[in-house]
C-alpha positions as CSV (number, residue, x, y, z in Angstrom):
1,M,-38.9,79.6,-10.8
2,F,-36.9,79.7,-7.6
3,T,-39.6,81.7,-6.0
4,A,-42.3,79.3,-7.2
5,I,-40.5,76.3,-5.9
6,F,-39.0,77.6,-2.5
7,G,-41.1,80.7,-2.0
8,R,-43.3,79.2,0.8
9,Y,-40.1,78.3,2.8
10,M,-38.9,82.0,2.6
11,A,-42.2,83.6,3.8
12,P,-41.8,85.6,7.0
13,H,-45.2,84.4,8.3
14,D,-47.5,81.5,7.8
15,L,-50.7,81.7,5.7
16,N,-52.7,80.8,8.6
17,E,-51.2,83.4,10.9
18,H,-53.3,86.6,11.4
19,A,-51.8,89.9,12.8
20,P,-53.6,90.6,16.0
21,V,-55.5,93.8,16.8
22,E,-53.1,96.2,18.6
23,Y,-53.9,98.6,21.3
24,H,-51.3,101.4,21.8
25,V,-51.1,104.0,24.6
26,D,-48.7,106.9,24.0
27,E,-46.9,108.7,26.6
28,N,-49.7,111.3,26.9
29,G,-52.1,108.7,27.9
30,E,-54.0,108.7,24.6
31,S,-54.9,105.3,23.2
32,T,-55.1,104.2,19.6
33,L,-56.8,101.0,18.4
34,M,-55.1,99.5,15.4
35,A,-56.7,96.7,13.3
36,P,-55.9,94.9,10.1
37,P,-55.1,95.7,7.2
38,F,-51.8,97.1,8.4
39,P,-49.5,99.1,6.0
40,P,-46.0,98.0,5.3
41,R,-43.9,98.0,8.4
42,A,-40.9,96.1,9.9
43,S,-43.0,93.0,10.8
44,N,-44.8,92.8,7.6
45,P,-42.6,94.5,4.9
46,L,-45.4,94.5,2.3
47,G,-48.2,95.1,4.7
48,T,-51.3,92.7,5.5
49,D,-54.6,92.3,4.0
50,K,-57.9,93.0,5.9
51,Y,-57.8,89.7,7.7
52,G,-54.2,90.3,8.9
53,V,-52.5,87.9,6.6
54,D,-49.0,88.9,5.5
55,M,-48.9,90.0,1.9
56,L,-45.5,88.8,1.2
57,A,-46.4,85.5,2.5
58,K,-49.4,85.4,0.2
59,L,-47.4,86.5,-2.8
60,L,-44.8,83.8,-2.2
61,G,-47.3,81.2,-1.5
62,G,-49.2,81.8,-4.6
63,A,-46.2,82.2,-7.1
64,K,-46.3,78.4,-7.8
65,Y,-49.8,78.6,-9.2
66,T,-49.0,81.6,-11.3
67,I,-45.5,80.7,-12.6
68,I,-45.7,76.8,-12.9
69,T,-49.1,76.9,-14.4
70,T,-48.4,79.5,-17.0
71,I,-45.1,77.8,-18.0
72,S,-46.8,74.3,-18.1
73,V,-49.8,75.7,-20.3
74,A,-47.2,77.4,-22.5
75,I,-45.0,74.3,-23.1
76,T,-48.0,72.1,-23.9
77,R,-49.4,74.7,-26.2
78,V,-46.2,75.1,-28.0
79,I,-45.5,71.1,-28.3
80,A,-49.1,70.3,-29.3
81,G,-49.5,73.3,-31.7
82,G,-46.1,73.0,-33.2
83,V,-46.4,69.3,-34.1
84,L,-50.0,69.9,-35.6
85,G,-48.8,73.0,-37.4
86,M,-45.8,71.3,-38.9
87,L,-48.0,68.5,-39.9
88,L,-50.5,70.7,-41.5
89,G,-47.8,72.9,-43.2
90,Y,-45.7,70.1,-44.6
91,V,-47.7,66.9,-44.9
92,G,-50.8,68.7,-46.0
93,K,-51.8,68.4,-49.6
94,E,-51.3,71.3,-51.9
95,S,-54.9,71.5,-52.7
96,D,-55.5,71.9,-49.0
97,R,-53.0,74.8,-48.9
98,R,-54.8,76.5,-51.8
99,R,-58.1,76.0,-50.1
100,S,-56.9,77.3,-46.8
101,E,-55.8,80.4,-48.7
102,R,-59.3,81.1,-50.1
103,I,-61.1,80.2,-46.8
104,P,-59.0,81.6,-43.9
105,F,-60.1,78.9,-41.5
106,W,-57.2,79.4,-39.1
107,N,-57.8,83.1,-39.1
108,M,-61.6,82.5,-38.1
109,L,-60.3,80.4,-35.2
110,N,-57.8,83.0,-34.0
111,G,-60.7,85.6,-34.2
112,I,-62.7,83.8,-31.6
113,P,-62.6,85.7,-28.2
114,I,-60.7,83.2,-26.1
115,F,-61.5,84.9,-23.0
116,I,-65.2,84.5,-23.4
117,M,-64.8,80.9,-24.1
118,V,-62.6,80.1,-21.0
119,W,-65.0,82.4,-18.8
120,M,-68.2,80.5,-20.0
121,I,-66.6,77.1,-19.3
122,M,-65.0,78.1,-15.9
123,I,-67.7,80.3,-14.4
124,G,-69.8,77.1,-13.3
125,I,-66.6,75.1,-12.2
126,S,-64.4,77.5,-10.6
127,M,-67.0,79.3,-8.1
128,N,-67.3,77.8,-4.6
129,S,-66.3,74.3,-6.0
130,A,-65.9,71.2,-3.9
131,A,-62.9,70.4,-6.0
132,S,-59.4,70.9,-4.6
133,P,-57.4,73.9,-6.0
134,I,-54.9,71.6,-7.8
135,K,-57.8,69.8,-9.6
136,L,-59.3,73.3,-10.6
137,T,-55.9,74.5,-11.7
138,I,-55.5,71.4,-14.0
139,I,-59.1,71.8,-15.5
140,L,-58.3,75.5,-16.2
141,S,-55.0,74.6,-17.7
142,I,-56.5,71.9,-20.1
143,V,-59.1,74.4,-21.2
144,L,-56.3,77.0,-21.8
145,V,-54.4,74.5,-23.8
146,L,-57.2,73.4,-26.0
147,V,-58.2,76.9,-26.9
148,G,-54.7,78.1,-27.6
149,I,-53.5,75.2,-29.7
150,P,-55.2,76.7,-33.0
151,T,-53.3,79.8,-32.6
152,V,-49.8,78.2,-32.2
153,A,-50.9,75.7,-34.9
154,S,-51.6,78.5,-37.3
155,T,-48.5,80.2,-36.7
156,V,-46.2,77.3,-37.1
157,K,-48.2,76.2,-40.1
158,E,-47.3,79.3,-41.9
159,K,-43.6,79.2,-41.3
160,T,-43.6,75.4,-42.2
161,T,-45.3,76.2,-45.5
162,V,-42.6,78.5,-46.4
163,L,-39.8,76.2,-45.3
164,R,-41.2,73.2,-47.3
165,D,-40.5,75.0,-50.7
166,K,-36.8,75.9,-49.7
167,Q,-34.0,74.4,-51.6
168,F,-32.6,72.3,-48.9
169,V,-36.0,70.5,-48.3
170,L,-36.5,70.0,-52.0
171,S,-32.9,68.4,-52.2
172,A,-33.7,66.2,-49.3
173,K,-36.8,65.0,-50.9
174,S,-35.0,64.3,-54.3
175,I,-32.4,61.9,-52.7
176,G,-35.2,60.1,-51.0
177,A,-35.6,61.4,-47.5
178,G,-39.0,60.6,-46.1
179,R,-41.4,63.0,-44.6
180,W,-40.5,62.2,-40.8
181,T,-36.8,62.6,-41.6
182,I,-37.3,65.8,-43.3
183,L,-39.4,67.1,-40.2
184,R,-37.0,65.9,-37.6
185,R,-33.7,66.7,-39.3
186,H,-34.5,69.9,-41.3
187,L,-37.8,71.6,-40.3
188,V,-37.4,71.3,-36.4
189,P,-33.8,72.8,-36.4
190,H,-34.9,75.7,-38.5
191,L,-38.0,76.3,-36.3
192,Q,-36.4,75.9,-32.8
193,E,-35.7,79.5,-32.4
194,S,-39.3,80.3,-33.5
195,F,-40.4,77.8,-30.8
196,L,-38.4,79.4,-28.1
197,I,-39.9,82.9,-28.9
198,L,-43.3,81.6,-29.3
199,F,-42.9,79.8,-25.9
200,V,-42.1,83.1,-24.1
201,Q,-44.9,84.9,-26.1
202,E,-47.4,82.3,-25.1
203,I,-46.5,82.8,-21.3
204,V,-47.2,86.5,-21.6
205,L,-50.5,85.8,-23.4
206,I,-51.5,83.2,-20.6
207,L,-50.7,85.8,-17.9
208,S,-52.8,88.4,-19.7
209,L,-55.6,86.0,-20.0
210,F,-55.3,85.2,-16.2
211,G,-55.6,89.1,-15.6
212,Q,-58.7,89.3,-17.8
213,L,-60.4,86.4,-16.0
214,A,-59.4,87.8,-12.5
215,V,-61.4,90.9,-13.4
216,F,-64.5,88.8,-13.7
217,N,-63.4,86.9,-10.5
218,I,-62.3,83.6,-12.1
219,F,-59.1,83.0,-10.3
220,V,-56.6,80.2,-10.9
221,G,-57.2,77.3,-8.4
222,G,-60.8,78.5,-7.7
223,T,-62.9,81.3,-6.2
224,L,-64.7,81.5,-2.9
225,M,-67.6,83.8,-2.8
226,Y,-68.9,85.3,0.5
227,M,-71.8,87.6,1.1
228,N,-70.8,90.6,3.3
229,P,-73.3,91.6,5.9
230,W,-72.5,95.3,5.4
231,P,-72.6,96.5,2.7
232,E,-74.6,93.5,1.5
233,L,-72.4,92.8,-1.5
234,P,-70.5,89.6,-2.6
235,E,-66.7,89.3,-1.9
236,Y,-64.6,87.1,-4.0
237,V,-61.3,85.5,-2.6
238,S,-58.6,83.5,-4.4
239,R,-58.2,80.1,-2.8
240,T,-54.6,79.9,-3.9
241,N,-53.3,83.4,-3.7
242,E,-52.1,83.4,-7.2
243,W,-51.0,86.9,-8.3
244,S,-53.8,87.7,-10.8
245,G,-56.3,86.6,-8.0
246,L,-54.7,88.8,-5.5
247,V,-55.2,91.8,-7.9
248,G,-58.7,90.8,-8.9
249,Q,-59.9,90.3,-5.2
250,A,-58.3,93.6,-4.2
251,R,-60.0,95.9,-6.7
252,S,-62.2,97.6,-3.9
253,N,-59.1,98.8,-2.2
254,L,-58.3,101.3,-4.9
255,F,-59.3,104.3,-2.7
256,N,-58.3,102.8,0.7
257,Y,-55.5,100.5,1.8
258,Q,-54.0,100.8,-1.6
259,W,-51.0,98.5,-0.8
260,V,-53.4,95.4,-0.9
261,L,-53.9,96.2,-4.5
262,F,-50.8,97.9,-5.8
263,I,-48.2,95.5,-4.5
264,P,-49.6,92.3,-6.1
265,L,-50.2,94.5,-9.3
266,L,-46.6,95.7,-9.3
267,V,-45.3,92.1,-8.8
268,Y,-47.6,90.9,-11.7
269,L,-46.7,93.6,-14.0
270,L,-42.9,93.3,-13.4
271,F,-43.3,89.5,-14.1
272,I,-45.1,90.2,-17.5
273,I,-42.7,93.0,-18.6
274,G,-39.7,90.9,-17.8
275,L,-40.9,88.1,-19.9
276,Q,-41.8,90.6,-22.7
277,M,-38.3,91.8,-22.6
278,I,-36.9,88.4,-23.0
279,S,-39.0,87.7,-25.9
280,L,-37.9,91.0,-27.6
281,G,-34.2,90.3,-26.7
282,L,-34.5,86.9,-28.2
283,E,-35.9,88.0,-31.5
284,K,-33.1,90.8,-31.6
285,M,-30.4,88.0,-31.0
286,Y,-31.7,85.7,-33.6
287,K,-32.2,88.6,-36.1
288,Q,-28.5,89.6,-35.6
289,K,-27.1,86.0,-35.6
290,F,-28.8,85.1,-38.9
291,S,-28.6,88.4,-40.8
292,K,-26.5,88.2,-43.9
293,F,-24.2,91.2,-45.1
294,S,-23.1,91.6,-48.6
295,H,-19.3,91.5,-48.9
296,I,-17.2,93.2,-51.8
């Protein structure tokens, strides 16, 4: 989060700054022409891309799109899906619950390939769009929220269905507690740990989806497509330098200028692995906190 907010102020170079072509003459009089991309060196710790733009500056500049977008989408998914799931799990009628067991509607929704749906929606919007990167990011975020709510709602619905038959809920109902009181004072406190774990897991899932979209040249904030004169092939560039876009646009550098591909990929993977470890740590912590041991 610190990088997302203050990263652009810590960048060693501006994103509009391009490293110039260098011409060196050694002590023997032999000349060497050096042009971007430059490998990691003192002036560019992570190297430059083929246009001479500093890779560290690109990573710091694109962090806000990667981090803030994923967190915003995950929060909205958990809140909207959590409320919907609790309502369906608790307020839903018993007959609806039995019907959902016979016809796994939520399971069918979860089986829809989300990546395909998002790609089909965004391919005509994101490519060479006249909209600003902020608008395109908001559109993508809305799409990701809408397609992700059923999965979250299904998870919360199952947990709520189990809790609604617990003794403390039945006792609250027997003394006259209303539905909203039970939801607010009994179900939400018992689900808050699940919401926290679900929130971190949703971030990991969204980052994975960003990576899948980047393979097919759909980048957060929009994609610019150019046609190279030689070889005559299209080139796709991220408008925001978000991390999955930096990885997706650098796939052609696998066998040459590897730092342009592997440095953003390493940063992206470390971010995902770190969040996954947080999720596993939370699950372990809450399991130990609420585990009960028999005493003689």
